[in-house]
N, C-alpha and C positions, 0 to 999 in steps of 0.2 A: 200381397192378393188376398182378391176380395174372398169369403167363406161363402158366398151366399148364393144358389143357386138360379141359374139363368135366368128361366121359367118355368111360372107354374107353381102350384103348394109341394112341399113336402111328400106327399102322398103319390107323387107322380109318379111311375113305374122310370125309372135309370135308362132302359134302353128307347123311350121316348123323350128323356130329355131333350135339350139341345144345348150345346156348348160354343160358343165362343172362339174361335182358335185364332189369336192375331200373330202375325208372320210381320217379323222388320227387317230390313237391310238396311244399310249407311244411306239410301235415299230415296227407299221407297218403304210403306207398310200398306198390308190389309189384311184384310180377316174371312175367314170362310165359316161357315154354321155346320156344326154336324151332332149324329147323333152314337148314343154306343156304340150300334152297332157296325156303325162305318168305324169306329176304333180297333173295336174286335176284328174285323176283315185288314185291317191294316197291318194291326200284329203278325197275325198269318201271314201274311206275303212276306213279310221284313223275319220271321221264324223260317218260310222256305230260303228266300232269296240272300240271307244271311248268314254267315258263320258266325254261331255264339253270340248273337245279339244280346245286348247287357240293356236290356228293355224287358219292364213289366207291365202290364196292362190289368189296373184291379178289375178288381171280380164284378159283375153287373150289380149284385146285392150291395153292392161297397162302393162302385162308382159316384165320384163328386169328383166339383172341379178342381181339386186342388191335388187330388189323388192324377187326374187327367192331366195336369199339369204338366208335374213330375214324369209321366210318360214323357209329354211331348217336347219335354225337356232332356230326356235322353235321346227321345230320335235324333234331334237337331245337334246332339253332340258328337254325334259317331257319323265322319262323314261318309260311310259306306250303306251308312242305311241314307242317308240323303239322295247316293245318289240312286236310288233306287227307283224306276219311272214310277210307279203308284204311292210312294210316298210322296214325292213332285207334286203326283195330283190331287192330291189328298190335301196338302198345302197348297196348290196353287203356285207352285213356284216361279216356272217355265210361263206362266201367261204375265203375270206380272215383274219376272226379273228378267225379262228377253235381253235387257242390254247386259247381264252378268257376264263375266269375262270367265268364270270357275267354267272349265269341262270337267263334267262330276259324270255325264249321262243323255243319251240319247230326250228329246222333248218327250212330255207325258202324252200328248197328243198319239206320237209311236206307239207310248202303249197302249191307248187306247182305241185306236183307229178302229177296230173291230170288235163286233160285240162275241166273237169265236177267241178272241186273241190268249186269253188265260181264264181258265176254271175259276180263278182264285182273284179276280180284279175288284179292287172297291166299287161298292157301287155307289155314287153318287145321288143324290136325292136335290135335282136342280131348284127347287124351290128353296132350300138352305143355304145356296151360295149366296144369292141375293142381300144385299147391304140394306139397314133398318130405311122405311118410307120407300122399297123401288116399287113399282107398281107389278101386279099379278103377272104372270107369265098366261097369255091367251091359248085356249087349249086349242087344238090342232083338230082340225075334223078325221076320225080315223077312215083309212079307206079298204073299202070291203076285197081290192085287186090286191094286198099282199098276205102272203100266208099269216099266220096267228104265230105269236111270237110267243117265248116263254114270258114269265112273269121277270126273271133276269136280264133275258135280251130287251126287253121291252122298258125296263128301269133305267140302260143302260145308253139306250139310243135316245132317250128321250134327255140326259142329259148334255148328250154331247149335240142334239139339235137345237138345244135350248143355250149352250156356250155357242152357239155361231151366232147368236141375235143380242147377246145381254152382256154388259160390260158389268162384273160380277163383282167390282172395287174400285178402288182408287188410283191410278198413278200420281203419284203424291203430289198435289197442284202448290198446299198450304204447306209451309217448312218445316223442320223435324230436330230433334238435337243436335242428330248428323250434321244440320247444317251449320253448327256452330260451331269454334272452341272456346270452350268454356276456361275463364284464368284467375278467376278469385271468388272468392264468397263478398261480398259489397255490403249484405244485410238480412238482417234473418225478422219474421214474425210469426203469427201463430200458425199458419197452413204452407212455410214453406222459407224458403232462402232467394235472395235476387243475388243476378252470379252477374259479375262483368265478363261478358262475353263477345271473341272478336266473330262477324259472319264471316264465313267464308267466301260465300260470292264476291264482295265489293270489300272486307280488309275493315269495313267501318265497327267498330264499336260501340255496345250499347250495354244496357243493363237489363237481366232477364230475367223477369220475375217469374219463380217458379213453386206452382201449387199443387199441393195436394191433394187429388179428386176425394179418396177417403175418407179424409177428414173434412173435408167440407160441405160433402153432402152428410156424414154422424152428426157435425154439430148445425148444420142444418140451415147452412150460410152459401147456398148454392145461389138464391136471388139478389145476395151481393156481389157477389163474384159477377154471375150476366151483368148486374148492372154498373160496374167500374167496367167492364168490354164497352158496354153502349154507351157508357157517360165519355170514354175518353176520345171513342169514336165522335160524338157532338164537339165538344171543346179543342180538335187538334190546329194544330197549325197558328198555335200563338206563343212566343216566347216563354212567357210567363209561367206556362203551366206542360208538366209535361207532354211531349208527343206518344202516341202510340206507333210504331211501326207494321207492327207484325200480333197476331195471336192467334197460335196453334192446340192442340190439343196432343197426349198419346193415351192409352188407356190407360194411366196413372195421372200422369202429372198435365197441368195446367198452365201453359206459357204466355208472360205478355212480354214483348220484346221492346223496349221502351229506351229515350233517352239515358246515356249513363250522365250526371249531372253531380261531377267528384272537387266543385268548391264545399263540401264538408254543409253543414247546418247553420243557421245564424249562431252560433253561441259566442262567437266572437263579440257580440254586438249585445250581450247579457251584462248585467255590470258585473258580473265574478269577474270579467275579464276586462269591459269598460268601465271605468269611474261613474258615477250617477250624474255629475256632472256635465257628460257630453251623451244625456239621456237623446236631447234634442235630435241628434244624430239617428232615433230610428223614425223620424217622420215620415226620411225615403221608404224605408220597408212597407212602416204599415199605408202608406199609401197605393204599393207594388201589392199587398196582401188584398187591400180593398180593391183594385183593380180585377185581381185575382176572382171576386167574391162578383164582379160584377159584369164578368165574362162568362157565369153558370147560371145568371140571373134569369137570362130572356130563354134560358130552356129548361126553367123552372126545378134547376140540381139545386138543394141543399148539402151543404159538403157534411157538413157534422162533427166531422173529426178535425178541425185546424188546431193545428198545436203546433211547436219549435219542429219536431223528428220529421214532419210532413213538410216542411219549408225548407228546400234546399237551396246553396250558391251556386250559381255557376263561375265559369274561370274571369268571369270580368267583375263579377261581385252581385250580378241581381239575383232575384232570388226565381225561386219556379219552384211553385205547389205540386205537389206527387200525392198517391195512394187515394185514387178516389173509392177505394172497397165499401165504403159506409158513407154513399151518395146516396141520395132519395131525389128521384125523378118524377115529377109531375104536379108540383108545387108552386102553379103559377103564379099564383094570385097572395096577396096578405093573409087575406081569409085561408088560404088552404091549409091543411095539417095532415099529419103522419101522428106514427104512437108506437114507431118503433124503440124500444130502449137500448139506444147505442151511443159509443163513443170513449173518452177515453177519460176516468174517475175524476182526477185535477182539473177538468175542462167541462164539464158537465155543466148546461144549463138547469135553473132550478125545478121548470117544469118538466122535464126529461126525469129528472129523480123524483118527483111526483108524480110518474107515468100518467102524467096528464097527455091529451091531445095536443102536439104545440104544433108553429110556422117555421117559417124561415128565421124568424128572429132568434134564434137558436144561434144560430151562423156569428150574431152580429153579440151576442154573448164570448162565445169561443174569441171573437175579434179582442173581444174587450178584457179575456184573460191574458192570449198571448201579450198584449198591446205592457199589461200589467207585468207578466213578466220578465218583459223585453226591458223595464225601468226600474223593477225591485230586487229580480232575481230571483222570486219563486211565482207560481202562480195563487191567486186571489182563494183564503180558508186554507191552502194546502197546509195538509197532516199526512204523518205517516204514519196514521188509524184513520183507516178507510170511512169508516165510519162517524167520525170525527167529525171529518171534513165536509164527510154529505151534511152534517147536522149543521156545521157553518154555513154550506154555499147555502140554504133554506131559513136560515133563521139568524145569522152574525149578519150586525153592517159591518157594511165595504170599509175598513181602513187604510186612509191614503199619509202617507208621512209628505211631510212638504219637503222633499227632499228633492221632489219634482214640481214642474212647472205648475198653474195656477190651468193653465187650457189644458195640459197634461192628465191632472187632476179632475177636470170638466168632463174629458172625450169617457172618463173610465167610468164615472158617477152617471155618465148618458147610459152608456154599452152593458153595463154590470149594472143592471134595474133587478131584482129580482121577477117582478113583474111584467112578463114580457108584453104587455099592451102599453107600460109608460117606456119601454127601451127604445132607444134611439136607434134608427133604422127599420122598426119594426111599424112603420105607416105605407103609406102607400105608394110611397116616393122610392123607400126602401136604401138603397146605399146612396142616391141623390143626399137624402137627407145627414150623412155617413160624411159624405162631403165636404156640406155647406158647413161644418161644425168650426170653431178658431182654430182648434189646433193642427188643421189642413190647409191653414188662409194663406200661407205661401206656398201652397203645394201649384204647381204647373202641370196641370192636368192633361195635356200634351205629350209635356217631355216626360210624365211617366208612363204613357200611351205609347211612345217610339224609344224608351226606356235611354231617356237622354238624360237620365237624373244622374249625377256622380254618385255611387256608391262609397257608403262608411267608409269598406273593408274592401280588399280585392284580397282574395287566398292565391297560397301559393301553389302552383300547380304543372309539373314539367313536362306532361304529354298527355296526353288523351286517357292513357290508361295508369297516371297515377292512382292513387290509393291510398296518398299519405290521411288527408283529409276522409278518410274510412275506419273507424274505429278498428283498433288491433284484434280486439275481438271476433273479429267477422273474420278478416284475412286471413288470419290465423288457423281459420279453420279449412278442412278438405274439398278440395277442390268437388265438385259432383262427379260421382262414380258413372262408368259404363255399364252397362245392361248387358250382362251375359252374354254369347254371341257364339254360335260355332265356327269352325274353321272357315267356313267359304263368306265369315259377313253376315252371317242372317243369325235373329234371334223367333224364335215363337213364344207365345204363352195361352192355357185358356183360362177364359175370364168370362164375368156374367155378360150380361147383356147392355149394355148402358146409353140409353137414352137421353141422359139428364144435360150433356152436353154436345149434342148434335147442333150443327150448325154453327161453330163456337169461332172456326178461324176466321185471322181476318186478315186483308192486306190492302194498303193504300187502292182505289178508284184503278187506277191503271196501272195494267198488266204489268206484272214486273221483269217482262222478258224485254217489252217496251222501256221502261228507264233503264236497261241494262244495256240494250244501244244508245238510247240515245245519250247516256254518261261520256 
């Protein structure tokens, strides 16, 4: 749980602090915003209506989100408490869970239908029930024909009036983790894991990339995650690029629902397995990688992280480029530049190491580095000592053994030029210059586009859920755990108000319901 307070500075009195209470069940989630005095009123009602409740609200001067979260967790863990109408009103259970089959109590509207129904009713401020970005409530003109209400009656009636007109949450149109059956871990990265999962709606299998929001924000990587989503949406529907099917968030995680590509990586094409004499067979693979780069160019996207780990094989042996987390958008021209230091050490271009502004020519360096590795077994300038490797990338001449063809050595020399201005592909024609190189002379680019080239290696795959080509270090890990839930299938937590990933959810342009009906 995040330890930061949701609004305001540390000196803000706890009774004025606003806390976000997130409620989830297997199909929906929503949140309500509450102040401390509302928690206090709720506790009084619980003590009045439940025999020996095991819930303790922290004192006002020590109230903080983590302690309030413990209080809400205890509330949700006791079905007697969840059955109390005022508790259900506090959590908006009957507003957003009308389809629930749990018969626990009368609806919250019954408990609050009259201002005089209970002297201990929870007073809810309607302004705190609206999600971030919702329009402010229009003020109603007071009528002089009515008797003057008490402050408490006024608060209650205002709450009820506002609830009639305003949708206070979301009946989940986007997906939730509960929509998937998680089968296995198939990958792991700096910010989370990749899970093999089955979508319950249509039984299809996907790779679900699960990222930790807290870690992303702490490491200042928010822009990269948002960029990945943007890039995936722009370059969809091409067989050489992994497809994003859905994206959604919970209060702690970010989910990318992607193609599950289970043919493994290109290791069988590396000379450690294939003898160097057959290195010519990498022509087709490299031509497909080059086609991937072509697909990104019209969008001004620089990939920046080309490496064997990001190149997977599908069941037919064709490549699929994955992981667009380090992409940079907006570099539409050969002169366009950016300056973020990022990438994988073994494949970093010299200009990135020098921390100079760099262009899309960095992608041609990484293409050369991957080709070098496919031909020789290791990246160029590789060393276990990272500092020594960086020094070699910047200063040492490229060494090319004669175990590969002259054409292969020539294109490597062109792609691995330390000066980006001299690098093959750095000119105005970009990838067209690379395609015209002698190395690709015999490639039929129409066949590349249509995936008509015969792959040099076809992986062994028995089913859509086969994980034999996934590293056992991943598949041996425990599948993602389930969130604690109450006996009613509900869970709730108190969290900081988070606007960073608002509007992150994604689904294809066609409504899901229409797709399912057409299927």
